[in-house]
Steps between C-alpha positions, in 0.01 A plus 500: 500500500808660365787582735494856641811693511617738766370815311166338451475403867561858580181589318308207660590592856284810530212329299522208750513745799219733394306345218426670173697806422521733198815483300563874598485415857734203444735724316508751779570233771766325289653838415534575865607159622719386202583816311307373191354740235140468375614321190686223695188435716270480193732264324514257786122525537475401133721199558278397803186535286661297221579223751145501647616615837324839482166607340456860375166670508390846382425767578816591683725208395425319826737194557355216686712189607388174354728283703564501869836542683453147638485366139821674403660374827402148429633509144827656598551253783416194285744646235775540749449141641490353156817693382725454826362192677376274217155553601537375843327708771663293760856592369388859484378506858804311617730756336300774655506363850865421482580866556378467858432875533125446589368651822326247730175684401561452128589130557182453694320662217642261250417197720146620526469528128651157437253344747208691328612355166535144638139496614344620168 
C-alpha cells in the first residue's frame, strides 16, 4: 500500500467514519471543514483511486474505502519505527515511555496490552 498523505487522510476520515459517500457529499464536507473547493476534493479522490485506497462506483460517483484506518495506522507506525528507531519496537516504546506523562490509567492499559501480547 502506498503512503497516504495528510490531504488524502482528510478524504479517508469521513469514508471510514460513515462508509461509502458520493464525491459531492465529500466535497461539501471538506469544503466546510477544510475550505476545499470541489476540484481539490475530486483531485485527491482521483489520487486515492489511483493508489487503490478508494473505489469509485456509478451512478453518483460513490467512493468506497478499500483500506481500513487500522491498516494505515499500522503502515505509518511501522514506517516511523523503521525510520527513527532502526526498526526496534522496544526502542520506540522506551522513547515513548521516557516522557513519563502517562496517567495511571494509561499505564495500566499499556501493561494489560503487553500482558495480552505475551500470552498469544
